[in-house]
Backbone as numpy.savetxt, mean C-alpha at the origin, in Angstrom:
# Nx Ny Nz CAx CAy CAz Cx Cy Cz
21.34 -9.58 20.00 21.91 -9.04 18.85 23.22 -8.78 19.28
24.58 -9.17 18.84 25.53 -8.49 18.98 25.65 -7.76 18.30
26.30 -6.01 19.25 25.92 -4.92 18.44 27.30 -4.36 17.85
28.36 -4.19 18.34 29.70 -4.13 17.50 29.21 -2.94 16.62
28.55 -2.03 16.70 28.19 -0.60 15.95 26.97 -1.27 15.00
26.32 -2.40 15.02 25.34 -3.07 14.27 24.18 -2.05 14.75
23.89 -1.95 16.07 22.51 -1.90 16.55 22.11 -0.38 15.79
23.59 0.49 15.34 22.59 2.19 15.01 22.82 1.31 13.76
23.47 0.93 12.99 22.82 0.60 11.35 21.54 -0.22 10.87
21.15 -1.01 12.11 19.25 -1.28 12.03 18.81 -0.16 12.25
18.88 0.22 12.92 18.26 1.74 13.48 17.93 2.64 11.92
19.67 2.87 11.59 19.05 3.30 9.83 18.00 2.90 9.07
18.38 1.10 9.22 17.63 0.44 8.02 16.13 0.71 8.52
16.14 0.81 9.31 14.83 0.84 10.11 13.82 2.57 9.60
14.59 3.53 9.67 14.70 4.55 9.32 13.94 4.60 7.56
15.24 4.30 6.80 15.12 3.94 5.52 13.76 3.45 5.08
13.31 1.99 5.64 12.33 1.49 5.52 11.02 2.07 5.94
11.23 2.87 6.40 9.85 3.79 7.09 10.16 5.41 5.96
11.46 5.94 5.37 11.00 6.57 4.47 10.39 6.15 3.05
10.99 5.10 2.51 11.03 4.38 1.52 9.00 4.28 1.75
8.52 4.05 2.89 7.11 3.91 2.59 6.43 5.15 2.51
6.95 5.80 2.85 6.32 7.25 3.19 6.37 7.76 1.47
7.61 7.95 1.01 7.63 7.89 -0.21 6.74 7.18 -1.43
6.57 6.08 -1.21 5.66 5.39 -1.96 4.24 6.12 -1.78
3.98 6.22 -0.49 2.36 6.45 -0.45 2.39 7.82 -1.49
3.09 9.17 -1.11 3.45 10.13 -1.80 3.38 9.61 -3.45
4.29 9.04 -3.65 4.27 8.96 -5.17 2.87 7.96 -5.66
2.40 7.41 -5.16 1.06 6.52 -5.47 0.22 7.50 -5.40
-0.12 8.56 -4.66 -0.91 9.65 -4.56 -1.07 10.40 -5.64
0.47 10.96 -5.55 0.81 11.84 -6.95 0.41 11.25 -7.98
0.23 10.08 -8.41 0.04 9.51 -9.43 -1.43 9.14 -9.75
-2.37 9.16 -9.04 -3.92 9.26 -8.82 -3.92 10.76 -9.15
-3.61 11.66 -8.50 -3.92 12.94 -8.60 -3.67 13.63 -10.09
-2.70 13.18 -10.34 -2.41 13.02 -12.07 -3.05 12.31 -12.96
-3.56 11.24 -12.88 -4.59 10.52 -13.37 -5.96 11.34 -13.30
-6.25 11.70 -12.25 -7.69 12.54 -12.01 -7.87 13.63 -12.81
-6.42 14.50 -12.89 -6.54 15.37 -13.48 -6.44 15.52 -15.16
-5.80 14.64 -15.45 -5.47 13.86 -16.94 -6.59 13.37 -17.98
-7.37 12.29 -17.18 -8.28 11.31 -17.24 -8.11 10.48 -18.50
-6.89 9.98 -18.10 -6.12 8.86 -19.37 -5.43 8.11 -18.72
-5.39 7.00 -17.92 -4.55 6.60 -17.41 -3.54 5.52 -18.44
-4.13 5.88 -19.91 -3.03 4.84 -20.62 -1.79 6.17 -21.01
-2.38 7.10 -21.37 -1.89 8.40 -21.79 -0.87 8.45 -20.77
-1.27 8.62 -19.41 -0.40 9.13 -18.42 0.52 8.13 -17.93
0.46 6.93 -18.22 1.22 6.10 -17.97 2.26 5.78 -19.28
1.66 6.18 -20.41 3.13 6.49 -21.53 3.75 7.23 -21.31
3.19 8.67 -20.97 4.27 9.66 -20.56 5.10 9.55 -19.41
4.60 8.58 -18.45 5.14 8.70 -17.09 6.46 7.49 -17.13
6.29 6.64 -18.11 7.38 5.58 -17.75 8.48 5.73 -17.81
8.78 6.73 -18.73 10.54 7.11 -18.76 10.80 7.81 -17.56
9.61 8.39 -16.97 9.96 9.37 -15.66 10.23 8.13 -14.47
9.84 7.02 -14.76 9.60 6.23 -13.50 10.51 5.31 -14.10
10.92 5.11 -14.83 11.95 3.92 -15.28 11.25 2.83 -14.92
10.11 2.57 -15.37 8.95 1.13 -15.39 8.50 0.92 -16.51
7.66 -0.09 -16.76 6.88 -0.48 -18.08 5.36 0.64 -17.97
4.63 0.67 -18.65 3.44 1.12 -18.89 2.49 0.69 -17.86
2.65 -0.92 -18.20 1.80 -1.42 -17.33 1.93 -1.65 -15.90
3.15 -1.33 -15.83 3.46 -1.30 -14.33 2.52 0.02 -13.61
3.28 1.36 -14.33 2.64 2.85 -14.42 1.40 2.78 -13.59
0.62 1.78 -14.77 -1.03 1.46 -14.94 -1.63 1.22 -13.65
-0.67 0.01 -13.29 -0.84 -0.86 -11.86 -1.02 0.57 -10.39
0.36 1.22 -10.33 0.34 2.42 -9.70 -0.60 3.39 -9.32
-0.91 3.84 -10.84 -2.34 4.59 -10.92 -3.15 3.86 -9.99
-3.52 2.70 -10.57 -4.79 1.64 -9.57 -4.78 1.95 -8.24
-3.71 1.55 -7.69 -2.91 1.94 -6.15 -3.32 2.73 -5.90
-2.91 3.44 -6.23 -3.15 5.23 -5.95 -4.51 5.48 -6.02
-5.12 5.35 -6.38 -6.82 5.67 -6.80 -7.64 4.34 -5.56
-7.13 3.03 -5.48 -7.60 2.42 -4.72 -7.45 2.73 -3.10
-6.05 2.98 -2.83 -5.73 3.43 -1.64 -6.36 4.69 -0.99
-7.02 5.44 -1.64 -7.40 7.03 -1.65 -8.70 6.78 -1.24
-9.91 5.57 -2.40 -10.83 5.69 -2.11 -11.34 4.46 -1.48
-10.58 3.46 -1.47 -11.20 2.23 -0.58 -10.73 1.83 0.77
-8.96 2.12 0.69 -8.35 1.77 1.61 -7.50 2.65 2.38
-8.56 4.03 2.66 -7.68 4.97 3.35 -7.06 4.96 4.67
-7.41 3.68 5.52 -6.45 3.46 6.42 -4.87 2.84 6.56
-5.20 2.22 5.12 -4.08 1.67 4.74 -2.74 2.84 4.04
-3.64 3.83 3.43 -2.58 4.70 3.21 -1.79 5.23 3.78
-2.83 5.67 5.27 -2.40 6.11 5.98 -1.15 5.49 6.76
-1.38 4.31 7.39 -0.16 3.45 7.72 1.08 3.92 6.63
0.83 3.77 5.13 2.17 3.91 4.55 2.43 5.35 4.56
1.91 6.61 4.92 2.73 7.41 5.23 3.10 7.74 6.45
2.59 7.21 7.75 3.50 6.93 9.16 4.52 6.21 8.67
4.50 5.86 7.22 5.81 4.82 7.30 6.03 3.45 7.90
4.64 2.74 7.74 4.59 1.72 8.86 4.59 0.67 7.41
3.62 0.53 6.16 3.57 -0.26 5.29 4.32 0.44 4.06
4.94 -0.19 2.87 5.39 0.01 1.86 4.31 -0.23 0.58
4.36 -0.02 -0.63 4.17 -0.25 -1.53 3.88 -1.75 -1.71
4.53 -2.58 -1.77 4.60 -4.25 -1.86 3.43 -4.28 -0.73
3.67 -3.82 0.65 2.73 -4.51 1.47 1.14 -4.33 1.17
0.98 -2.89 0.58 -0.42 -2.25 0.39 -0.76 -3.21 -0.60
-0.05 -3.47 -1.71 0.00 -4.24 -2.87 -0.82 -5.43 -2.67
-0.30 -6.02 -1.42 -0.98 -7.67 -1.34 -2.55 -7.02 -0.44
-2.68 -6.32 0.07 -3.69 -6.16 0.68 -5.24 -5.69 -0.43
-4.40 -4.45 -1.18 -5.18 -4.24 -2.62 -5.91 -5.68 -3.13
-4.59 -6.43 -3.69 -5.09 -7.73 -4.07 -6.21 -8.46 -3.67
-6.42 -8.43 -2.43 -7.15 -9.12 -1.57 -8.33 -8.47 -2.00
-8.74 -6.98 -1.06 -9.84 -6.23 -1.49 -10.13 -5.97 -2.79
-9.44 -6.17 -4.21 -9.91 -5.70 -5.23 -11.34 -6.63 -5.89
-11.73 -8.09 -5.58 -12.85 -7.73 -5.94 -14.25 -7.40 -5.22
-13.89 -6.89 -3.97 -14.97 -6.11 -3.14 -15.64 -5.25 -3.91
-16.90 -4.72 -3.32 -17.25 -3.24 -3.70 -16.50 -2.44 -2.77
-16.36 -1.06 -2.73 -15.63 0.23 -1.62 -16.40 0.07 -0.63
-17.43 -0.48 -0.32 -17.91 -0.18 1.14 -16.89 -1.90 1.96
-17.24 -2.99 1.40 -16.78 -3.85 1.68 -15.57 -3.66 1.67
-14.79 -3.05 0.40 -13.36 -2.52 1.18 -12.94 -1.94 2.01
-13.57 -0.98 2.46 -13.54 0.11 3.67 -13.38 -1.10 4.68
-14.91 -1.97 4.69 -14.62 -2.06 6.39 -13.39 -3.25 6.52
-13.02 -3.89 5.40 -11.67 -4.37 5.52 -10.74 -4.24 6.03
-10.73 -2.54 5.26 -9.47 -1.44 5.82 -9.66 -1.50 7.01
-10.44 -0.84 7.51 -10.80 -0.33 9.06 -10.14 -1.59 9.90
-10.91 -2.59 9.73 -10.27 -3.91 10.62 -9.01 -4.30 10.22
-8.42 -4.09 9.25 -6.86 -4.86 8.83 -5.99 -3.61 10.36
-6.70 -2.23 10.18 -6.33 -1.34 10.83 -6.33 -1.51 12.37
-7.18 -2.17 12.70 -7.80 -2.17 14.10 -7.10 -3.10 14.68
-6.75 -4.43 13.89 -6.37 -5.36 14.43 -4.80 -5.33 14.63
-3.99 -4.37 14.08 -2.85 -4.73 14.20 -2.38 -3.84 15.52
-1.16 -4.55 16.09 -0.80 -3.65 16.74 0.47 -3.69 16.47
1.19 -3.11 17.78 2.46 -2.27 17.53 3.64 -3.60 16.76
3.17 -5.16 17.03 4.75 -5.46 16.96 5.08 -5.49 14.74
6.22 -5.47 14.52 6.72 -5.58 13.28 6.65 -6.47 12.50
6.21 -7.57 13.11 6.24 -8.59 12.34 4.39 -8.84 11.51
3.64 -8.18 12.32 2.38 -8.02 11.50 2.35 -7.03 10.54
3.09 -6.14 10.74 3.35 -5.35 9.39 3.99 -6.11 7.80
4.48 -6.96 8.17 5.16 -8.01 7.07 4.04 -8.01 5.73
4.63 -7.98 4.37 3.13 -8.15 3.53 2.54 -9.41 3.54
3.04 -10.46 3.94 2.26 -11.97 3.91 1.34 -12.08 4.98
1.85 -11.30 6.09 0.90 -11.00 6.93 -0.54 -10.45 7.18
-0.26 -9.09 6.26 -0.97 -8.13 6.19 -2.17 -8.85 5.31
-1.45 -9.45 4.04 -2.54 -9.87 2.85 -3.26 -11.23 3.70
-2.65 -11.91 4.67 -3.41 -13.07 5.26 -4.42 -12.84 6.07
-4.27 -11.58 7.16 -5.44 -10.94 7.91 -6.25 -10.07 6.89
-6.08 -9.83 5.96 -7.43 -9.19 4.69 -8.09 -10.34 4.45
-7.48 -11.52 4.01 -8.09 -12.70 3.46 -8.77 -12.74 4.92
-9.08 -13.20 5.85 -9.44 -14.05 6.79 -10.86 -13.15 7.19
-10.86 -11.56 7.20 -11.29 -10.44 7.35 -11.92 -10.40 6.37
-11.67 -10.51 5.36 -12.85 -10.79 4.30 -14.18 -11.70 4.23
-13.57 -12.65 4.79 -14.43 -13.81 5.19 -15.29 -13.30 5.91
-15.21 -12.40 6.89 -16.28 -12.47 7.51 -16.58 -10.84 7.10
-16.23 -9.88 6.28 -17.34 -8.75 5.89 -17.94 -9.54 4.56
-17.53 -10.18 3.86 -18.29 -11.09 2.57 -18.36 -12.42 2.42
-19.24 -12.95 3.80 -19.00 -15.01 3.86 -19.50 -15.26 2.27
-20.07 -14.70 1.47 -20.54 -15.24 0.16 -19.61 -15.11 -0.97
-18.56 -13.93 -0.44 -17.81 -13.36 -1.79 -16.74 -15.12 -2.46
């Protein structure tokens, strides 16, 4: 890549992406915590809809994602906290493991985390989902 000052801007973008991923992890964790404290996801969603400036259905989806990350895919959550993957990428993997029981989802989570190297392309949402689908077949061949 020809620099001309672009190299520094690319690094800024990399830093912003990592910060966004970390903030996504924090938001999803907070939503799951609030839901656990209040016990009514629909009520929480209605109350937080104007705060998050999204639909109540999207708030519910984020609450579900936060719960699933903490309970079923803790390594995926750790990757978010490390700035490696954002909520969009996490949701791609969560969609793949959704039909699984908690133990099988944790097994896929562990295998996805173990198999990723430092290559940035491995962390792209489509690649993560594809890898999770392949590993799903190993963990739950009959599913």
